[in-house]
N, C-alpha and C positions, 0 to 999 in steps of 0.2 A: 169326297164322298166316302162314307164308311159302308162297308158291306158286312152283313152279319154272317156268322158262321152257321152253316147248315149242320146241325147236330141231331143225331138220333140215339135212342137207347135200344139195345138188343137184349131184352130181359130173359132170364131163365135160371134154372137151378144148376145146369151144366154138371150134373152128377152121374156120369162123367160127360165131358165134351165128346161129341161124335163128329165124323166127317160131314154129316148133314148140317150140324151147327156151324162148322167152319165155312162151309159153302155159303150159307146165308150171311154170315158176318162179312166174308170177303166180298160178296155181291153188294151188301149195304155200304161197305167202305168205298165202293166205286160210285155210289149215288150221293154220299154225304161227305162233307168236309171232315167231320169227326164222328166216330162211332164209340159209344160207351157200352161196353159189354157189362151188363149189370147182373152180377150173381146175386139172386134173391134167395134169402134163406130165412127159415123160421127156427130160431134157437131151440124151440120146443120139440123139433123133429130132428132125428138123427139121420144124417145122410150117409152114403157109402164112403165119401171122401170128405175130409175137413175143408173148410173154406180156403185155408192156405194151400191145401193140396189142389183144389180146383183151380185156384189162381195160377199155381205153378204149371199145371197141365194145360191150361188155356194159354198161358204165356209161351210155353214151348210149342204150342200148336199154331198160334197166330201172331207171334212176336215179330214176324217180318212185315206186318201191315202197319205202316208208319202212322196212320191216322186213327188207330184203334187203341183205346185204353180199357183196362179191366178194373172194375171196382166191385166190392161186395157191399150189400145193403141188408140190414136186418130189420124185421118187423116194420115194414114200410110198404105202402101201396106203390105200384109201379108208376102211377102218375106223380107221386111225391118224389120218386127217383128222377123223373123227367124234370120236375120243377127244380130240384136240387142241382141237377147237372146242366140246366138251361137248354134242355132238348124240347123241341116243339112236337116231336113225333117219336114213335117207336116202330121198330121193324120186327115182325114175327114171321117165322117160317110155317108154311102149311104143307102137310104131307098128303092131305086128302080132305074129303067132305066132312069126315068126323071132326077133324081139327077145326075146320071152318065153323061148323055148328057150335063147337065149344068156345072158340075165340070171338065170334061175332058179338054175342051179348056183352062180353067183357070190353071189347073195343067201343061199343056204344055207350056203356057205362063210363068208361074212362073219358070219352069225349064229352059226355054230359057233365061229369064232375069238373073237368078242367080245360076242355077244348083241345086236349092232346089228340093228335091224329094217329091212327094205327095203320101202318102199311103192311100188307101181306105179300110175301114173296113165296111163290110156289116152289116147293122142293124139287130139285132135279130128280128125274126118274130113278137114278141109281141110289138115291138116299130116301125115297119115300117109305121104305119099310123099316127104316132105322129109327129107334128111339132108345134113350138111355136105359129105361127100365127093361126093354127087351134085350139089349146088349148085355146087361148084368145077368139076366136070367140064362142066356145062352152060355156065357162064360161059366156061371155057377155049375151048369150041367156038362161042362167039358167041351162045348162047341167052340169053333174057331171064328173069331170076329176080325181077323186080319183084313185090312182094307176098309173096314167100316169105322174104325177109330184110329187116331194116330198111334204109332208104335209105342211111345211112352205110356199112353193110356192103356193099350193092350197089356203091357207088362204090369202096370199098377193094378189093373183088374184081376189078372191072374193071381197076384200076390194077395189081394184083398178078398175076392169072392170066388176064386177058382175052385175046382172040384175038391181040392184038399181041405177046404174050409167048411 
């Protein structure tokens, strides 16, 4: 009897990865045999960190999770990423009602297009206020994000967007 691998995709820009992202990925890794952390990017948009930098920061942050792999995908719908990786579902973190209102139509469209299921994990209370864009803004104006992102991310942010820039 063959058993299929339960695989999901955790999509995002991860620019940069936060402790909230790490929590969702770690929780998904306990629910699935394999988790593909899909860094989605639009080459027409300039991020704070390059794709290689994001991969390195993610690897340093979740490298201890044996059933997680990190891949980057350009100019692709997330459902196509699911097809390409053989994932029947994707896992997304929700910080609150606004995230749900934004994510629900996309989940319904993705299911309509391909049958891919979207599973929502509610962010732990300590991460519900954390977003990559807010983290970058706080660092830019000299605020301390220690404990909200992994230490290497903190350092990289200070060098890239800190008050001196």
